[in-house]
N, C-alpha and C positions, 0 to 999 in steps of 0.2 A: 462521563456518562457512557458506560459500556454499550447501552442500547444504540445510541447515536453512532458510536464508533463502529459497531457491528453492522449497522445499516449502511454506513459509508463503505465498508469492505464489501458488503453484498452488492451494492450498486456498482462499485468498481469492477467486481468480478463479472456481473451481468453485462456491463458495457464492454469489457474486454472480450467476453465470449462472443458478443455480437460482431465486434470489429474483426476478430479472428475468423469468424465464419465468412465474412465478406472478403477477407484477404487471405484465405487459407493457402493460396499459391505462394505466398511470401514466407520463406523460412526465417523466423527470428525467435529469440528467446523472450519470454515474458517474466517480469518480476512485478510483484505487488508489494506496496509499501504501506505500513501503518505505524502510527505513533502510539497506538494503544497496546500496551503489554498484555492487558487482560484478553483482548480479542486474539492476539497472537498465541497466547497460551491455549485458548479454546481451540484454535486451528491446529497447533503443533502437537497437542496431547489428546489422542483419541480416547483415552481412558478416563478423562476428567468428567465429573458429573456437571452437566451444563444446566444453567437456569432454563426454565421452561421456554422463555421467549427466544432463547438462543439456539435451541435444538434444530429447528427447520432452517434457520439462516445459515448456520455452520454447515449443515448437510448440503445445502444448495451451493455454497461457496466451494466446498470440496468436490462437488460434482463437476465443476467447470474449471477448477484450478488444482494445482498440486501443492501439498504442504511445503515442499522444498522451494517453491516460488515466492513464498511470503517472507518479507524482511521487515526489520524494525528500523525506523528513522526517528531520531530524537527530535523534539519540538524545535530546537534551534535550527536544524537543517531541513525542516519540513516547510516547503514553500507554501503549502495550503494554509498553514498556521499564520502566515504573515497577514492575511486578511482579518484575522481576529485580534491582532496586537495593536491596532490603532496607530500604525506607523504609515507614513506616506508611501504609496506604492507607485513605482515608475512604469505605468502601463505603456507609455509612448516611447520608452527607451528600449531599443532592440538588445541592449546589453544587460537589461534588467534580469534578475534571477527568475522572473516569470517567463522569460523567453529562453534563457540559457539552461535553467535547471540548477539544482544545488551542485556545488563543486565536487562533492564526493562521488558523483556519478561518473566523473571523468578520470578517476584514479585508475592506474594500470590494473588489469585483470578484473575489470568491472568495479570492484570495490576492495579496499584494504580490509583485512580481517578485523581490524580494530573498529570498523564501522558497525559490524554486526553485533547485535545484542541478543544473545540466546539465553532466555531465562526459562 
């Protein structure tokens, strides 16, 4: 559902903008992740004709983030997708992927180029 994925990206961008405003004295890079190739195409390509529902959301996302900050994460590596796969989740385990994050985030140089998916 591109609408739901776009809404997730918009909520994430809004949340990040709020957090950054509160902690503007801390210098750090921001990256935003989505497993929706459609949403990323809408963000990465300013010349694409957007569906009506996407116009304002994409505009707002790009007001508070930069296109270069958006990355693709495949569903297998997407921690958020675990909750929808009906697999047991180890919330009490501090070594759980919920607390440590996906392994690819720890690769040298932030990420290996093979992780990126640019369509």
